[in-house]
Structures are given as structure tokens and as C-alpha cells.
N, CA, C and O atoms as CSV, one atom per row, in Angstrom:
chain,resi,resn,atom,element,x,y,z
A,1,MET,N,N,0.867,-1.153,0.000
A,1,MET,CA,C,0.000,0.000,0.000
A,1,MET,C,C,0.915,1.217,0.000
A,1,MET,O,O,1.895,1.261,0.743
A,2,LEU,N,N,0.600,2.190,-0.821
A,2,LEU,CA,C,1.392,3.397,-0.951
A,2,LEU,C,C,0.600,4.592,-0.453
A,2,LEU,O,O,-0.530,4.829,-0.879
A,3,ASP,N,N,1.213,5.344,0.461
A,3,ASP,CA,C,0.628,6.581,0.971
A,3,ASP,C,C,1.333,7.718,0.234
A,3,ASP,O,O,2.382,8.194,0.668
A,4,VAL,N,N,0.759,8.138,-0.865
A,4,VAL,CA,C,1.361,9.153,-1.713
A,4,VAL,C,C,1.506,10.476,-0.970
A,4,VAL,O,O,2.508,11.171,-1.130
A,5,GLN,N,N,0.521,10.822,-0.167
A,5,GLN,CA,C,0.523,12.094,0.527
A,5,GLN,C,C,1.715,12.235,1.483
A,5,GLN,O,O,2.276,13.321,1.623
A,6,HIS,N,N,2.096,11.133,2.138
A,6,HIS,CA,C,3.188,11.193,3.102
A,6,HIS,C,C,4.461,10.502,2.598
A,6,HIS,O,O,5.461,10.458,3.314
A,7,GLY,N,N,4.434,9.969,1.389
A,7,GLY,CA,C,5.600,9.335,0.806
A,7,GLY,C,C,6.035,8.066,1.524
A,7,GLY,O,O,7.230,7.794,1.639
A,8,GLN,N,N,5.071,7.289,2.007
A,8,GLN,CA,C,5.388,6.056,2.713
A,8,GLN,C,C,4.785,4.867,1.987
A,8,GLN,O,O,3.750,4.970,1.328
A,9,MET,N,N,5.464,3.733,2.128
A,9,MET,CA,C,4.965,2.494,1.547
A,9,MET,C,C,4.810,1.470,2.666
A,9,MET,O,O,5.677,1.354,3.532
A,10,PHE,N,N,3.700,0.726,2.645
A,10,PHE,CA,C,3.411,-0.285,3.651
A,10,PHE,C,C,3.176,-1.618,2.965
A,10,PHE,O,O,2.505,-1.685,1.935
A,11,ASN,N,N,3.728,-2.677,3.537
A,11,ASN,CA,C,3.501,-4.029,3.032
A,11,ASN,C,C,2.375,-4.669,3.821
A,11,ASN,O,O,2.295,-4.514,5.039
A,12,LEU,N,N,1.516,-5.377,3.136
A,12,LEU,CA,C,0.416,-6.084,3.779
A,12,LEU,C,C,0.520,-7.570,3.491
A,12,LEU,O,O,0.869,-7.980,2.383
A,13,ASN,N,N,0.213,-8.375,4.506
A,13,ASN,CA,C,0.142,-9.810,4.272
A,13,ASN,C,C,-1.228,-10.108,3.660
A,13,ASN,O,O,-2.049,-9.199,3.533
A,14,PRO,N,N,-1.492,-11.355,3.280
A,14,PRO,CA,C,-2.784,-11.660,2.642
A,14,PRO,C,C,-3.996,-11.294,3.496
A,14,PRO,O,O,-5.015,-10.853,2.963
A,15,VAL,N,N,-3.900,-11.470,4.805
A,15,VAL,CA,C,-5.028,-11.118,5.674
A,15,VAL,C,C,-5.244,-9.614,5.675
A,15,VAL,O,O,-6.375,-9.146,5.543
A,16,GLY,N,N,-4.160,-8.850,5.825
A,16,GLY,CA,C,-4.265,-7.392,5.804
A,16,GLY,C,C,-4.817,-6.883,4.484
A,16,GLY,O,O,-5.623,-5.953,4.461
A,17,SER,N,N,-4.390,-7.484,3.393
A,17,SER,CA,C,-4.898,-7.092,2.074
A,17,SER,C,C,-6.397,-7.352,1.959
A,17,SER,O,O,-7.143,-6.536,1.418
A,18,ARG,N,N,-6.822,-8.498,2.476
A,18,ARG,CA,C,-8.255,-8.844,2.414
A,18,ARG,C,C,-9.075,-7.900,3.295
A,18,ARG,O,O,-10.158,-7.462,2.908
A,19,ILE,N,N,-8.544,-7.590,4.489
A,19,ILE,CA,C,-9.243,-6.653,5.370
A,19,ILE,C,C,-9.383,-5.302,4.686
A,19,ILE,O,O,-10.460,-4.706,4.697
A,20,LEU,N,N,-8.319,-4.828,4.103
A,20,LEU,CA,C,-8.365,-3.529,3.427
A,20,LEU,C,C,-9.370,-3.548,2.286
A,20,LEU,O,O,-10.112,-2.584,2.093
A,21,GLU,N,N,-9.397,-4.627,1.540
A,21,GLU,CA,C,-10.372,-4.773,0.445
A,21,GLU,C,C,-11.802,-4.683,0.986
A,21,GLU,O,O,-12.649,-4.007,0.402
A,22,LEU,N,N,-12.061,-5.359,2.090
A,22,LEU,CA,C,-13.405,-5.346,2.680
A,22,LEU,C,C,-13.756,-3.972,3.247
A,22,LEU,O,O,-14.901,-3.531,3.141
A,23,LEU,N,N,-12.784,-3.299,3.843
A,23,LEU,CA,C,-13.016,-1.944,4.342
A,23,LEU,C,C,-13.354,-0.990,3.197
A,23,LEU,O,O,-14.252,-0.156,3.312
A,24,GLU,N,N,-12.626,-1.125,2.100
A,24,GLU,CA,C,-12.871,-0.259,0.944
A,24,GLU,C,C,-14.270,-0.466,0.367
A,24,GLU,O,O,-14.856,0.460,-0.194
A,25,LYS,N,N,-14.802,-1.680,0.505
A,25,LYS,CA,C,-16.155,-1.971,0.030
A,25,LYS,C,C,-17.217,-1.477,1.002
A,25,LYS,O,O,-18.409,-1.520,0.696
A,26,GLY,N,N,-16.787,-1.004,2.180
A,26,GLY,CA,C,-17.730,-0.507,3.169
A,26,GLY,C,C,-18.281,-1.568,4.101
A,26,GLY,O,O,-19.297,-1.346,4.759
A,27,SER,N,N,-17.626,-2.718,4.168
A,27,SER,CA,C,-18.085,-3.791,5.045
A,27,SER,C,C,-17.983,-3.381,6.506
A,27,SER,O,O,-17.036,-2.705,6.908
A,28,ALA,N,N,-18.962,-3.794,7.292
A,28,ALA,CA,C,-18.945,-3.541,8.730
A,28,ALA,C,C,-17.902,-4.445,9.390
A,28,ALA,O,O,-17.563,-5.505,8.863
A,29,GLU,N,N,-17.400,-4.014,10.546
A,29,GLU,CA,C,-16.373,-4.791,11.238
A,29,GLU,C,C,-16.844,-6.212,11.534
A,29,GLU,O,O,-16.075,-7.161,11.376
A,30,ALA,N,N,-18.084,-6.371,11.956
A,30,ALA,CA,C,-18.604,-7.710,12.259
A,30,ALA,C,C,-18.589,-8.605,11.013
A,30,ALA,O,O,-18.292,-9.796,11.104
A,31,ASP,N,N,-18.908,-8.027,9.861
A,31,ASP,CA,C,-18.874,-8.786,8.610
A,31,ASP,C,C,-17.447,-9.158,8.232
A,31,ASP,O,O,-17.191,-10.257,7.741
A,32,ILE,N,N,-16.524,-8.235,8.464
A,32,ILE,CA,C,-15.116,-8.506,8.169
A,32,ILE,C,C,-14.612,-9.655,9.034
A,32,ILE,O,O,-13.907,-10.542,8.552
A,33,VAL,N,N,-14.977,-9.634,10.310
A,33,VAL,CA,C,-14.568,-10.716,11.218
A,33,VAL,C,C,-15.099,-12.051,10.700
A,33,VAL,O,O,-14.370,-13.043,10.690
A,34,ASN,N,N,-16.337,-12.085,10.278
A,34,ASN,CA,C,-16.923,-13.330,9.754
A,34,ASN,C,C,-16.180,-13.824,8.524
A,34,ASN,O,O,-15.861,-15.009,8.422
A,35,VAL,N,N,-15.905,-12.929,7.595
A,35,VAL,CA,C,-15.228,-13.311,6.354
A,35,VAL,C,C,-13.813,-13.805,6.633
A,35,VAL,O,O,-13.413,-14.863,6.148
A,36,ILE,N,N,-13.068,-13.048,7.404
A,36,ILE,CA,C,-11.671,-13.413,7.681
A,36,ILE,C,C,-11.611,-14.722,8.466
A,36,ILE,O,O,-10.775,-15.578,8.177
A,37,SER,N,N,-12.482,-14.880,9.446
A,37,SER,CA,C,-12.513,-16.124,10.217
A,37,SER,C,C,-12.747,-17.323,9.311
A,37,SER,O,O,-12.087,-18.354,9.437
A,38,ARG,N,N,-13.690,-17.169,8.404
A,38,ARG,CA,C,-14.044,-18.268,7.498
A,38,ARG,C,C,-12.932,-18.520,6.467
A,38,ARG,O,O,-12.513,-19.660,6.267
A,39,GLU,N,N,-12.465,-17.465,5.828
A,39,GLU,CA,C,-11.500,-17.635,4.733
A,39,GLU,C,C,-10.119,-18.071,5.212
A,39,GLU,O,O,-9.408,-18.767,4.487
A,40,PHE,N,N,-9.731,-17.672,6.419
A,40,PHE,CA,C,-8.390,-17.978,6.901
A,40,PHE,C,C,-8.403,-18.971,8.068
A,40,PHE,O,O,-7.382,-19.203,8.716
A,41,ASN,N,N,-9.584,-19.551,8.320
A,41,ASN,CA,C,-9.722,-20.569,9.348
A,41,ASN,C,C,-9.112,-20.118,10.681
A,41,ASN,O,O,-8.292,-20.818,11.276
A,42,ALA,N,N,-9.529,-18.942,11.128
A,42,ALA,CA,C,-9.026,-18.359,12.380
A,42,ALA,C,C,-10.186,-18.132,13.334
A,42,ALA,O,O,-11.327,-17.949,12.910
A,43,SER,N,N,-9.887,-18.144,14.617
A,43,SER,CA,C,-10.949,-17.935,15.604
A,43,SER,C,C,-11.449,-16.499,15.545
A,43,SER,O,O,-10.697,-15.573,15.239
A,44,ARG,N,N,-12.713,-16.336,15.840
A,44,ARG,CA,C,-13.332,-15.000,15.819
A,44,ARG,C,C,-12.631,-14.068,16.802
A,44,ARG,O,O,-12.421,-12.894,16.500
A,45,GLU,N,N,-12.272,-14.578,17.961
A,45,GLU,CA,C,-11.619,-13.739,18.972
A,45,GLU,C,C,-10.292,-13.185,18.462
A,45,GLU,O,O,-10.004,-12.001,18.638
A,46,VAL,N,N,-9.501,-14.017,17.846
A,46,VAL,CA,C,-8.208,-13.578,17.306
A,46,VAL,C,C,-8.433,-12.556,16.199
A,46,VAL,O,O,-7.763,-11.525,16.150
A,47,VAL,N,N,-9.379,-12.846,15.314
A,47,VAL,CA,C,-9.654,-11.934,14.199
A,47,VAL,C,C,-10.166,-10.591,14.713
A,47,VAL,O,O,-9.759,-9.545,14.208
A,48,GLU,N,N,-11.047,-10.602,15.703
A,48,GLU,CA,C,-11.565,-9.346,16.259
A,48,GLU,C,C,-10.433,-8.487,16.805
A,48,GLU,O,O,-10.377,-7.287,16.540
A,49,ASN,N,N,-9.527,-9.105,17.573
A,49,ASN,CA,C,-8.395,-8.362,18.136
A,49,ASN,C,C,-7.469,-7.843,17.046
A,49,ASN,O,O,-7.049,-6.686,17.074
A,50,ASP,N,N,-7.154,-8.710,16.081
A,50,ASP,CA,C,-6.263,-8.300,14.994
A,50,ASP,C,C,-6.886,-7.201,14.139
A,50,ASP,O,O,-6.192,-6.289,13.690
A,51,LEU,N,N,-8.186,-7.288,13.915
A,51,LEU,CA,C,-8.871,-6.261,13.121
A,51,LEU,C,C,-8.802,-4.914,13.824
A,51,LEU,O,O,-8.522,-3.896,13.191
A,52,ARG,N,N,-9.057,-4.903,15.126
A,52,ARG,CA,C,-8.967,-3.640,15.881
A,52,ARG,C,C,-7.563,-3.045,15.789
A,52,ARG,O,O,-7.402,-1.845,15.568
A,53,GLU,N,N,-6.553,-3.890,15.958
A,53,GLU,CA,C,-5.164,-3.425,15.870
A,53,GLU,C,C,-4.857,-2.898,14.472
A,53,GLU,O,O,-4.184,-1.878,14.323
A,54,PHE,N,N,-5.347,-3.587,13.460
A,54,PHE,CA,C,-5.103,-3.176,12.076
A,54,PHE,C,C,-5.747,-1.825,11.797
A,54,PHE,O,O,-5.114,-0.944,11.214
A,55,ILE,N,N,-6.989,-1.657,12.206
A,55,ILE,CA,C,-7.684,-0.389,11.988
A,55,ILE,C,C,-7.015,0.732,12.784
A,55,ILE,O,O,-6.864,1.844,12.280
A,56,ASP,N,N,-6.620,0.447,14.011
A,56,ASP,CA,C,-5.904,1.453,14.811
A,56,ASP,C,C,-4.609,1.870,14.126
A,56,ASP,O,O,-4.244,3.046,14.134
A,57,SER,N,N,-3.921,0.906,13.537
A,57,SER,CA,C,-2.679,1.214,12.828
A,57,SER,C,C,-2.947,2.072,11.590
A,57,SER,O,O,-2.186,2.992,11.292
A,58,LEU,N,N,-4.028,1.770,10.872
A,58,LEU,CA,C,-4.393,2.604,9.722
A,58,LEU,C,C,-4.646,4.041,10.166
A,58,LEU,O,O,-4.216,4.985,9.503
A,59,TRP,N,N,-5.341,4.205,11.285
A,59,TRP,CA,C,-5.614,5.545,11.828
A,59,TRP,C,C,-4.326,6.238,12.248
A,59,TRP,O,O,-4.114,7.415,11.957
A,60,LYS,N,N,-3.475,5.494,12.932
A,60,LYS,CA,C,-2.205,6.046,13.415
A,60,LYS,C,C,-1.376,6.602,12.262
A,60,LYS,O,O,-0.742,7.649,12.393
A,61,HIS,N,N,-1.385,5.905,11.151
A,61,HIS,CA,C,-0.607,6.322,9.980
A,61,HIS,C,C,-1.412,7.205,9.022
A,61,HIS,O,O,-0.951,7.529,7.927
A,62,LYS,N,N,-2.612,7.588,9.448
A,62,LYS,CA,C,-3.489,8.454,8.660
A,62,LYS,C,C,-3.782,7.890,7.274
A,62,LYS,O,O,-3.751,8.604,6.272
A,63,LEU,N,N,-4.071,6.577,7.244
A,63,LEU,CA,C,-4.365,5.906,5.984
A,63,LEU,C,C,-5.848,5.706,5.759
A,63,LEU,O,O,-6.256,5.192,4.718
A,64,VAL,N,N,-6.661,6.108,6.728
A,64,VAL,CA,C,-8.106,6.073,6.584
A,64,VAL,C,C,-8.656,7.431,6.984
A,64,VAL,O,O,-8.059,8.141,7.793
A,65,VAL,N,N,-9.790,7.784,6.414
A,65,VAL,CA,C,-10.370,9.105,6.687
A,65,VAL,C,C,-11.689,9.021,7.449
A,65,VAL,O,O,-12.187,10.033,7.942
A,66,ASP,N,N,-12.258,7.819,7.547
A,66,ASP,CA,C,-13.538,7.651,8.238
A,66,ASP,C,C,-13.500,6.394,9.053
A,66,ASP,O,O,-13.046,5.356,8.573
A,67,ARG,N,N,-13.965,6.464,10.272
A,67,ARG,CA,C,-13.922,5.277,11.126
A,67,ARG,C,C,-15.246,4.630,11.088
A,67,ARG,O,O,-15.450,3.603,11.737
């Protein structure tokens, strides 16, 4: 992912890429948790925590404009 405004580049793993894709489509967090849990065979609890951390990181780096 490239942040043109700040001149930074970020690498995403497959899960991060999928989360970003779902966020861009406007998916709700609960829906994202369901999709990621199913597609990557991960527990909902782990996905919920990782999703929160991922979104917080996007905010920290100013890569999202709406929460």
C-alpha cells in the first residue's frame, strides 16, 4: 500500500490485504470478522483483536479518513 501524501509504503500480508479490500467496500467490522474467520480458518476472537489493531494502525498512519 502506498501513501502518496506522506511518501510512505506499507507491506500487507494476505489477511491485511483482504481486510483492506473489505473496508474499501464498506463492510462492517462484524462482517469482516466473519469473512476473515471463514476464509483464513481463524478464531473469531483472534480476528476481532487483529482487526482492531489493524484499523488502529491505519488511523495512526493516517491511511483512513472515516472510522
